[in-house]
N, C-alpha and C positions, 0 to 999 in steps of 0.2 A: 280223515286223512291229514287236515292240519295239525291236530294234536295228538296223535299217534306218536312221533318222532320224539316228542317231547317227554311224553309218559315213559317211553323206552329209554331215553337217555337218563331221566331222573330217577327211575326204579332199577333199571338192568333186566337182567334173567331172574334177581330175587336171591341168587346164592349166598349174599350177604348176611341173609336172615334164615338160610338153611331150607326155602322153599324154590319152587320152580315158578318163575312168570313166564307165559306167552302171550301173545296179542294177535288180535284179528280186526278189521278195519271194516266198519259199517261207512260205505260209500255216500249213503245219503241218509238224512235222518227220516228215516221210513217206518218208525216206531220201535218200542221197546220190545214186543215180541218177535220183533227180526233178528234179534240178539239169538234168540235160539236156534233158529234157521243157519245163521252164521257161523256157529260154534258147534254145528252138529257132528262134526267130524269129531271134537274133540271130547264132547261130551261121552261119544262114542257107546252108545245103547245104557249107560249109566245113570244117575241122579246129578241133578246140576242145582246150586244157588244160583240166583239172579240179584244182585244187588244194586241197587241205585247210587250212583256216585254222589248225589247232593244229600243224600238221607245220612243222618247221623245218630248212631244209638247208643244207649250208654244204660247199664244197672248191673246190680250184683246179680251174679248167677248167668249173665248172658250167655256167655260159653257153653255152660251146661245146657242151657233152653236151646240151643242152635244144634248141639252136637246129638240130643234127643230128637229133635224132630228130623234132622237129618238121616237117623237110624228109624224112626218109628214110620217114615215117610212112605205112603204108598199114593198113587196119583199125585197130586200137587197139594201142599201147605204153604197157605198165606199165613200173614201176620197182621193184626189189628189191633189198634191202639185208641183208648177213649177220646173224645175230643169234645168239645164243647161249640166247635163251627163246623160242623159235619159238610154241610153244603160246599165246602172248599176242596174236598176229597172226594176219592172212591169209597162209597159207603156198602158195607155187607150187613144185609138184614138176615134175622134169624127164626127159626117157629119155636113154641115155645118148648120144645125139648132142646133147643140150644142148636138145631142144625142151621147151616147156612141156607137161605132162599133166593138171596138176589145179590147182586154187585151192582150198585150204579153212579156212574161217574159224574162227579158234581151236582147231585140232585138239588133241584129246589124246595122239596120237601123231603129231606133222608128219614128213610123208614128205622135210623137207628143214630146212635153216636158213634159207632165202631169204625173208624176209618181205616182203610185197607193202606199198611205202610209200603214202602219201596225196598220190600225182601220177601223172596218167591224160592220155595224149593220144588224142583217139578222132577218127574220122573223120565224114563226115556223116551215117553209119547211125546216128549214138549216139544221137539221139532216136527212131528208128523202134524200135531195140531195146529201148530201155528203155521203152516202152509196150508193148512184149508182154512184159513180166515180170509178175509176181503176186508180192504181196506177201509177205512172209516172215511167220512166226508172230509177231514183235512189230511187224507191221502197216507194216512200210518196205520201197520197192524198194530192195534191196541194190546195192552196188557191186560184189560178188564174183558177183552172179548174171549182170552185166550184163559183166563181163570174160568169164566163162565161157561166155555166149553167143558173144562174138567168138573165145573158144579152139574151142569146138563147130563154128563157121564157118571153121576153119583161117586166120584174119585176128587173132590177138594175138601180140603180141611180147614178149621180157621182155625189158629192159635190166636187165643185174646191175651196178650201182655197188658198188664195192672199195674196198681201202685207202684211207685218203686221204680220203675223202667222211665226213660227221657226217651223221647224221638222228636227229631228236629227234620223237617222237610225243608232243608237250606236252600231253596233256588229263588229267593228273594233278597234283597240287601238287606230287609228289616228281619227275615228269619234266620240269615245268617248271622247278624249282629247280637240277635237272641240266644245262637250256638256258641258263638265266643263266648259273649258273656256267663253263661253257664257252664260252660269249660275253664274260663279263668277262674271263677269262684271255688270250683270243685278241686282245681290245683292247687290253688294258694289255702285252702281250707286243711286239705289231707296232704300236701307235700307229694301227691302222686301226678305222674303224666298218664293222660287219657290217652291210649293207643300210641302207645309207644312201639314203632316195629320192632326195635333193637331188644327192648325190655321184654317183649311179647315172646320172641324168637326165644329169648334166655330162658324164661320162665316155663316154656312148652317144652324145652328139651329140643329145639331146633338147632342150635349155636351151643359150644361150649364157654366155659369161664373164658379160655385163651382165646377164643375167636371172639366174644364182645371186649375183652380188654384192648385187642385189635382194631374193633371197628370204633372203639373211643378215641385211639390215638391217631387213626388213618382220619376221620372224617371231624371229630369233636374234640379235641384234645384241649381247645383254648376257650369252650364255649361253657355256659350254663346249661346248657344242656347234657354237655359232656360230664360235668358234674355232677348230674342226676343218676347218670349212668354209672359212674365210679361208686356212688352210694349205693346203687342196686345190687353193683358186684360183690360191694363189701357186705351190704348187709346179708346177703346170700350164703357167702363164705362162713359167716359166722352165726348162721342164723338156728334158734332154736326150732323144734318140730312146729309146723303150723298146724291149727286146729283145721279140720275136714270143714270145705266150703257147704253151706246149706243149700239144698236144691231149690231152684225157684219154682213159685208158685205159676203153674201155667195149666191151662185149661183147652183141651184140644176138642173140635168138635167137627161132624161131619156123618 
């Protein structure tokens, strides 16, 4: 309730980027799985992606990975990233054939080094399963319990993202600083912006050359960011054909 008006004022309805944004309020912090219940009408019998706001993902081929996972999803697909301090995260374990066998939240003795990241894809049963959950000891509907419901039903896949993909759970000051330093380093080295909504919308064909030029002049005319977007526009207008992007390496187990 406190943050929603600020988010709506900042992002609007998304039309400036050629997309449609709508909003739903979580009255109290009663767990991540509650998001599927609140958005049941929005999901409307289809699939949905749930992404945590303090998680940051970056890597070549990320868009293709997500599109493939959405297209191939049956049941639920969660994503796992290899870490050295698995006891800090939800951990997914596998059998010798690579099938997921368990998910534990911050285990003292992790059964694997694969942490579940804050990115989940669910089918039309997500709200139904979420409603069947019982609140945990901290009074929340836990996302791990929802994932375990899919696992027990034999309908959970795990997409293991490996080398070349960066993941930050930026929920603490130190991890937010790590993510900021990483983004700054990549942007300075490559001269490219990470997650520029105007650039993404333009390159995906959601907005036209003229619409991007209008956004630049209306919102960023005298800024460094505006200069960057002008370079994107000029580059695209005079660009030679771009080589096809490599497909990401991904192993889907379930």
